[in-house]
C-alpha positions as CSV (number, residue, x, y, z in Angstrom):
1,M,7.3,68.6,45.7
2,G,4.3,66.5,44.5
3,S,6.0,65.5,41.2
4,S,9.4,64.7,42.9
5,V,7.6,62.5,45.5
6,R,5.8,60.7,42.7
7,E,9.1,60.2,40.9
8,L,10.9,59.0,44.0
9,A,8.0,56.6,44.8
10,G,7.9,55.3,41.2
11,A,11.7,54.7,41.2
12,T,11.6,52.6,44.4
13,P,13.6,49.4,43.7
14,A,11.7,46.2,44.3
15,T,14.3,45.1,46.9
16,R,13.6,48.1,49.2
17,D,12.0,47.3,52.5
18,R,9.2,49.8,52.5
19,Y,8.0,48.7,56.0
20,V,11.1,50.1,57.5
21,D,10.3,53.5,56.0
22,L,6.8,53.3,57.4
23,L,8.1,52.5,60.9
24,R,10.5,55.4,60.8
25,V,7.7,57.9,60.0
26,A,5.2,56.2,62.3
27,S,7.6,56.2,65.3
28,L,8.4,59.9,65.0
29,G,4.8,60.7,64.4
30,A,3.8,58.9,67.6
31,V,6.4,60.9,69.6
32,V,5.1,64.2,68.2
33,L,1.5,63.3,69.0
34,G,2.4,62.1,72.5
35,H,4.2,65.4,73.2
36,W,1.2,67.4,72.0
37,L,-1.2,65.4,74.1
38,M,0.8,65.4,77.2
39,A,1.3,69.1,77.4
40,A,-1.0,70.6,80.1
41,V,-0.6,74.3,79.6
42,T,-2.4,76.9,81.8
43,P,-1.9,80.6,82.4
44,D,0.1,79.5,85.5
45,G,2.6,77.2,83.7
46,V,3.2,74.0,81.9
47,G,2.5,70.6,83.4
48,N,2.2,67.0,82.3
49,L,-1.2,65.4,81.6
50,L,0.1,62.1,82.8
51,A,0.9,63.6,86.2
52,V,-2.6,65.2,86.4
53,V,-4.3,61.9,85.4
54,P,-2.0,59.0,86.5
55,A,-4.6,56.5,85.1
56,L,-3.5,57.5,81.6
57,Q,0.1,56.4,82.2
58,P,-0.5,52.9,80.6
59,L,-0.9,54.7,77.3
60,T,2.9,55.3,77.4
61,W,3.3,51.6,76.6
62,L,1.9,52.4,73.2
63,L,3.1,56.0,72.7
64,Q,6.7,55.5,73.9
65,V,8.0,54.2,70.5
66,M,11.5,55.5,70.5
67,P,12.8,51.9,70.7
68,V,11.2,51.3,67.3
69,F,13.1,54.2,65.8
70,F,16.4,53.0,67.1
71,F,15.6,49.5,65.9
72,V,15.0,50.9,62.4
73,G,18.2,52.8,62.7
74,G,20.2,49.6,63.3
75,F,18.7,48.1,60.2
76,S,19.5,51.1,58.0
77,H,23.0,51.6,59.4
78,A,23.9,47.9,58.7
79,L,22.8,48.2,55.1
80,S,24.5,51.6,54.6
81,Y,27.8,50.6,56.1
82,R,28.0,47.3,54.3
83,S,27.2,49.0,51.0
84,L,30.2,51.4,51.6
85,L,32.5,48.5,52.5
86,R,31.6,46.7,49.2
87,K,32.7,49.8,47.3
88,R,35.9,50.6,49.2
89,P,39.4,50.2,47.8
90,E,41.6,47.7,49.6
91,G,42.8,48.9,53.0
92,S,40.7,52.0,53.3
93,E,38.3,51.1,56.2
94,G,39.2,54.4,57.9
95,S,37.9,56.3,54.9
96,V,34.8,54.2,54.8
97,Y,34.1,55.0,58.4
98,S,34.5,58.7,57.9
99,A,32.4,58.6,54.8
100,F,29.7,56.7,56.6
101,L,29.7,59.2,59.5
102,R,29.6,62.2,57.2
103,A,26.7,60.9,55.2
104,R,24.7,60.0,58.4
105,L,25.5,63.2,60.2
106,Q,24.5,65.4,57.3
107,R,21.0,64.0,57.3
108,L,20.8,64.6,61.1
109,L,22.8,67.8,61.7
110,R,21.9,70.0,58.7
111,P,18.2,70.4,59.8
112,T,19.3,70.3,63.5
113,M,21.8,73.1,63.3
114,V,19.4,75.3,61.3
115,F,16.9,74.7,64.2
116,V,19.5,75.5,66.8
117,L,20.8,78.6,65.1
118,V,17.4,80.0,64.4
119,W,16.2,79.4,68.0
120,G,19.5,80.6,69.5
121,A,19.3,83.9,67.6
122,A,15.6,84.3,68.6
123,A,16.3,83.5,72.2
124,L,19.2,86.0,72.4
125,L,17.1,88.7,70.9
126,V,14.2,88.0,73.3
127,Q,16.4,88.2,76.3
128,L,18.2,91.3,75.2
129,L,14.8,93.0,74.9
130,G,14.1,92.0,78.5
131,G,11.8,89.0,77.7
132,G,12.1,85.4,78.8
133,G,9.5,85.1,81.5
134,G,6.2,83.1,81.6
135,L,5.5,80.8,78.8
136,T,8.3,82.3,76.7
137,G,10.8,81.3,79.4
138,V,9.4,77.8,79.6
139,T,9.6,77.5,75.8
140,L,13.2,78.6,75.7
141,R,14.1,75.9,78.3
142,M,12.0,73.1,76.8
143,V,12.1,73.5,73.1
144,T,15.5,71.8,72.9
145,Q,14.7,68.8,75.1
146,P,13.8,66.4,72.2
147,L,17.4,66.8,71.0
148,W,18.5,64.1,73.5
149,F,17.2,61.6,71.0
150,I,19.5,63.0,68.2
151,G,22.5,62.9,70.6
152,I,21.8,59.2,71.4
153,Y,21.3,58.4,67.8
154,L,24.6,60.0,66.9
155,A,26.3,57.6,69.4
156,M,24.6,54.7,67.6
157,V,25.9,55.9,64.3
158,A,29.4,56.2,65.7
159,F,29.4,52.7,67.2
160,T,27.9,51.0,64.2
161,P,31.1,49.5,62.7
162,P,32.5,47.8,65.8
163,L,29.0,46.6,66.9
164,L,28.3,45.3,63.4
165,R,31.5,43.3,63.5
166,L,30.4,41.8,66.9
167,H,27.0,41.0,65.4
168,E,28.6,39.3,62.4
169,R,30.7,37.1,64.7
170,Y,28.2,36.4,67.5
171,G,24.7,37.1,66.2
172,W,22.2,37.0,68.9
173,G,25.0,36.6,71.4
174,A,26.1,40.2,70.8
175,F,22.6,41.4,71.6
176,A,22.5,39.2,74.7
177,G,25.8,40.7,75.8
178,L,24.4,44.2,75.7
179,A,21.1,43.2,77.3
180,G,23.1,41.3,80.0
181,A,25.1,44.5,80.7
182,A,21.9,46.4,81.1
183,V,20.7,43.9,83.7
184,A,24.0,44.1,85.5
185,V,23.8,47.9,85.6
186,D,20.3,47.8,87.2
187,V,21.4,45.2,89.7
188,L,24.3,47.4,90.8
189,R,22.1,50.4,90.9
190,F,19.1,49.1,92.8
191,A,20.5,46.1,94.8
192,A,24.0,47.3,95.5
193,G,23.4,51.1,95.5
194,V,26.4,51.8,93.3
195,P,26.3,55.6,92.5
196,Y,26.3,56.9,88.9
197,V,26.4,53.4,87.4
198,E,22.9,53.9,86.0
199,F,24.2,56.2,83.4
200,L,25.9,53.3,81.6
201,N,22.4,52.2,80.5
202,F,22.2,55.2,78.1
203,A,24.6,53.0,76.1
204,F,23.6,49.4,76.9
205,V,19.8,49.8,76.6
206,W,19.7,51.8,73.4
207,L,22.5,49.9,71.8
208,A,20.8,46.6,72.6
209,V,17.7,47.8,70.7
210,H,19.9,49.1,67.9
211,Q,21.5,45.6,67.7
212,L,18.1,44.1,67.0
213,G,18.1,46.2,63.8
214,F,21.3,44.3,62.7
215,L,19.5,41.0,63.3
216,R,16.5,42.3,61.3
217,A,18.8,43.3,58.4
218,D,20.1,39.7,58.3
219,G,16.6,38.2,58.3
220,R,17.1,36.7,61.7
221,I,13.8,37.9,63.4
222,H,11.4,35.4,61.9
223,P,7.7,35.3,63.0
224,R,8.3,32.8,65.8
225,R,11.2,34.9,67.3
226,A,9.1,38.0,66.8
227,A,6.3,36.4,68.9
228,L,8.8,35.5,71.6
229,L,10.2,39.0,71.7
230,A,6.7,40.5,71.9
231,G,5.3,38.1,74.5
232,G,8.5,37.8,76.5
233,G,9.1,41.5,76.5
234,L,5.6,42.4,77.5
235,V,5.5,39.9,80.4
236,T,8.9,40.9,81.6
237,A,8.1,44.6,81.5
238,A,4.9,44.1,83.4
239,A,6.6,41.9,86.0
240,L,9.4,44.5,86.5
241,V,6.9,47.3,87.0
242,A,4.7,45.2,89.3
243,L,7.4,43.7,91.4
244,G,10.5,45.9,91.0
245,P,11.5,49.5,91.6
246,Y,10.3,50.6,88.2
247,P,7.5,53.2,87.6
248,L,4.5,52.4,85.4
249,S,5.2,55.3,82.9
250,M,7.6,54.6,80.1
251,V,8.3,58.3,79.8
252,G,9.8,60.6,82.4
253,M,7.4,62.0,85.0
254,P,8.0,65.2,87.0
255,G,9.2,64.6,90.5
256,E,9.6,60.8,90.3
257,K,12.6,59.2,92.1
258,V,13.1,56.6,89.3
259,S,12.5,57.3,85.6
260,N,12.4,54.5,83.0
261,M,13.8,57.0,80.5
262,A,16.6,59.1,82.0
263,P,18.6,57.0,82.4
264,P,17.0,54.0,80.6
265,T,16.1,51.0,82.8
266,L,15.8,47.3,82.2
267,A,12.0,47.9,82.2
268,L,12.4,50.2,79.2
269,L,14.5,47.5,77.4
270,A,11.8,44.9,78.0
271,H,9.3,47.5,76.7
272,G,11.5,47.9,73.6
273,L,11.6,44.1,73.0
274,W,7.8,43.8,73.0
275,L,7.5,46.7,70.6
276,V,10.0,45.3,68.2
277,G,8.3,41.9,68.3
278,A,4.9,43.5,67.8
279,V,5.9,45.6,64.8
280,E,7.7,42.6,63.2
281,L,4.5,40.5,63.6
282,L,2.7,43.2,61.6
283,R,5.2,43.3,58.8
284,A,3.3,41.1,56.3
285,P,0.0,43.0,56.3
286,A,1.8,46.3,56.4
287,A,3.9,45.3,53.3
288,R,0.7,44.5,51.4
289,L,-0.7,47.9,52.3
290,L,2.5,49.6,51.2
291,E,2.2,48.1,47.7
292,R,-0.6,50.6,47.1
293,P,0.9,53.6,45.2
294,R,-1.0,56.3,47.1
295,V,0.0,54.8,50.5
296,W,3.7,54.5,49.4
297,R,3.8,58.0,48.1
298,A,2.5,59.3,51.4
299,V,5.2,57.4,53.2
300,V,7.9,58.8,50.8
301,A,6.7,62.3,51.3
302,A,6.6,62.0,55.1
303,N,10.1,60.5,55.2
304,G,11.4,63.5,53.4
305,V,10.4,65.9,56.1
306,A,10.1,63.7,59.2
307,M,13.2,65.1,61.0
308,T,12.2,68.7,60.3
309,A,8.7,68.1,61.7
310,F,10.2,66.4,64.7
311,L,12.6,69.3,65.4
312,W,9.9,72.0,65.1
313,H,6.8,70.3,66.6
314,L,7.3,71.8,70.1
315,T,7.9,75.2,68.6
316,A,4.5,74.8,66.9
317,M,2.8,73.6,70.1
318,F,4.1,76.4,72.2
319,G,3.3,78.9,69.4
320,V,-0.4,77.7,69.5
321,Y,-0.6,78.1,73.3
322,G,1.2,81.4,73.2
323,A,-1.3,82.7,70.6
324,L,-4.3,81.4,72.7
325,L,-2.9,83.2,75.8
326,A,-2.2,86.4,73.8
327,L,-5.8,86.3,72.5
328,D,-7.0,85.9,76.1
329,A,-8.7,82.6,75.1
330,D,-9.9,80.3,77.7
331,L,-7.5,77.5,78.7
332,P,-9.5,75.0,80.7
333,E,-8.2,73.0,83.6
334,P,-6.2,70.1,82.2
335,A,-8.2,66.8,81.9
336,S,-11.5,68.6,82.4
337,A,-14.3,68.0,80.0
338,A,-13.7,71.4,78.4
339,W,-10.0,70.6,78.0
340,W,-10.7,67.4,76.2
341,T,-13.2,69.2,74.0
342,Q,-10.5,71.6,72.9
343,V,-8.0,68.8,72.1
344,P,-8.9,68.3,68.4
345,L,-8.7,72.1,67.8
346,R,-5.3,72.4,69.5
347,L,-4.0,69.4,67.6
348,A,-5.2,70.7,64.3
349,L,-3.6,74.1,65.0
350,A,-0.3,72.6,66.1
351,A,-0.3,70.4,63.0
352,S,-1.0,73.3,60.7
353,L,1.8,75.4,62.3
354,T,4.2,72.5,62.1
355,A,3.4,72.1,58.4
356,A,4.2,75.8,57.8
357,L,7.5,75.4,59.6
358,V,8.3,72.3,57.6
359,A,7.6,74.2,54.4
360,A,10.0,76.9,55.5
361,F,12.9,74.6,56.6
362,R,12.4,71.3,54.8
363,T,15.1,72.1,52.2
364,F,17.8,71.6,54.9
365,E,16.7,67.9,55.3
366,R,17.6,67.0,51.8
367,P,21.0,65.2,51.6
368,A,23.9,67.1,50.1
369,A,25.5,65.6,47.1
370,P,28.7,63.6,47.9
371,T,31.8,65.4,46.8
372,T,33.7,62.2,45.9
373,A,33.1,58.5,45.8
374,P,32.6,56.9,49.2
375,G,35.6,55.0,50.4
376,A,38.1,56.8,48.2
377,P,41.6,56.9,49.5
378,G,42.3,59.8,51.8
379,A,44.6,61.2,54.4
380,S,45.7,58.9,57.2
381,G,43.8,59.3,60.4
382,A,40.5,60.0,58.8
383,G,38.7,57.4,61.0
384,P,39.9,58.8,64.3
385,L,39.3,62.4,63.2
386,A,35.7,61.5,62.3
387,A,35.2,59.6,65.6
388,L,36.4,62.7,67.5
389,G,34.1,64.9,65.6
390,A,31.1,62.6,66.2
391,T,31.9,62.5,69.9
392,L,31.9,66.3,70.1
393,C,28.6,66.4,68.2
394,L,26.8,64.0,70.5
395,L,28.1,65.8,73.6
396,G,27.1,69.1,72.2
397,V,23.6,68.0,71.2
398,L,23.1,66.3,74.5
399,G,24.3,69.3,76.4
400,L,22.0,71.6,74.5
401,S,19.0,69.3,75.2
402,M,19.7,69.7,78.9
403,V,20.5,73.4,79.2
404,G,18.1,74.9,76.6
405,F,18.2,78.5,75.6
406,G,16.9,80.1,78.8
407,G,19.3,82.3,80.8
408,L,21.7,83.0,78.0
409,L,22.6,86.4,79.4
410,D,23.0,84.9,82.9
411,G,25.4,82.1,81.8
412,R,23.0,79.3,82.7
413,T,24.6,75.9,82.6
414,A,23.5,72.2,82.9
415,L,25.6,69.3,84.2
416,L,26.8,67.0,81.4
417,I,28.8,64.0,82.7
418,A,29.9,66.1,85.7
419,I,30.9,69.1,83.5
420,P,28.8,72.3,83.5
421,V,27.9,73.2,79.9
422,S,26.3,76.4,78.6
423,A,24.2,76.7,75.5
424,P,26.9,78.6,73.5
425,A,29.5,76.0,74.5
426,A,27.1,73.2,73.4
427,V,26.5,74.8,70.1
428,A,30.2,75.4,69.6
429,M,31.0,71.7,70.3
430,T,28.3,70.5,67.9
431,L,29.5,72.8,65.1
432,G,33.2,72.0,65.7
433,G,32.5,68.3,65.7
434,W,30.5,68.5,62.5
435,L,33.4,70.4,60.8
436,L,35.8,67.6,61.9
437,V,33.5,64.9,60.5
438,E,33.1,66.9,57.2
439,R,36.9,67.3,56.9
440,A,37.5,63.6,57.6
441,G,34.8,62.6,55.1
442,R,35.9,64.7,52.2
443,K,38.3,62.4,50.4
444,V,40.5,63.9,47.8
445,P,41.7,61.3,45.3
C-alpha cells in the first residue's frame, strides 16, 4: 500500500484542489472522534457524555462537522458531473446521469454493502444462538445509525444535475432559495404548528450546504464572502439558540423535544454556514501545508480508506467496550476523574481495532474499473432507471440506519416516511436499487 500511495501522491496533477481532500478526511475523522468521546458505556448500558455533562455541549459546535463533508461533496459532484458532460456524445444526457450515479454509488455502496452483509449475517447468527441482550443488543441496534449520513449523501448525488443547472442559472440565488425554504419550514413548524413539515428540512438544509460546494467549485466564495459566512452564520446560530426554540447541542440528545439534527433545523444550517466560512478562511495556509510531500501522502492514504473507517468505527468502539466487560475491567462512572484518565487508552484501542478492520475491508473501497466510456450511447430510459435505483438505495440505507439489526427474529421494524421497514426489507431495497443503477450505468456501444 505504501508504494501505491507514494505513486498516487506523486502523480497528483497541479490543478487538483488538495484542500478539498483534506477537508473530506478531517470531517469524517472528527465525526469518528466525536462518537468515540460521546459514548458513555457502563455495565448498566450506553449513555451520552453530553447528557451526563451538559456543559460540554458547546463542543458540538466544533465536532459537528457533517456540513463540511456535504459542502465538499457539492464541490466534487460539480466537477465530476461537468467532466462527464464534456465527454458525452450529443443527446445522451440520460446516459451521463446514469454513468454519474453508477460511479458515485460504487464508491459509497461497495464498502457499505459489505459492512451491512457482514453485520447482518453476524446478527442473525447471534440471535439464532439466543444472544442479543445487554451490550450486544445495544450494538446491534446502534451500529447502523451512522448510515443515515450515507442515505442523505445518496440523495445529494441524485439531485446534483438539476441543482447544478439551477446554480449555473441563478448562482447565489439558488442557494438563497434553498435556505429560504428551510426558514419557511421552521416558521411553519414552530410558529404555525404544522405537523410533519419539519421533515422537509432533511432536503432543504443539507442541499443548501451542498449548493455552497457548487459555488466553491466556481470560485465564488472569496475571502470576504467566507468571512461573511463565518461571522454571519455564527452570530445567527447563537441568536437562534439563545432566543428561539433550538437546543444548544448541534447533535441529537436523548430525550430532547427538539433536535437540531433529526430533522435538521435552521440553527444547524446557520452552524453549517459558519463552518464553511471558517474552513474557507483557512484554505491558504492549509494549501501551503499540503505542498509538503509527507503531509500530502498522509492525506492520500487516509482518503483511500476513509469510508471504510467511518463504517466500522462503531464496531471497533463497541468491540473495545465488550472486551473490557468480558475481562471484568473497571468501567468508571462517565465523566469522573477515573473515566477521563481512561480516555486515551480507550481511544488508542478503538483506533487500533478500526485499523485492523480497515486492513480487512479496505479493498472494497477501491473504485471498480469502468466497463465502458462514460456517456456512451445506451438504451433509452437509462436516466429514469438510475433515478429509481438511487431512490431505492437511499430509502433502504435510511431505513437500515433507523431499524438496526436487533430483533431480526421478532420482525422488528422502524417507521420510514410512515411506512414500517424491517432490516431485511431495507437491505433488499438497497441491493435492488444498486442493481438498477448498475444496469442503467452499463452502456453497451
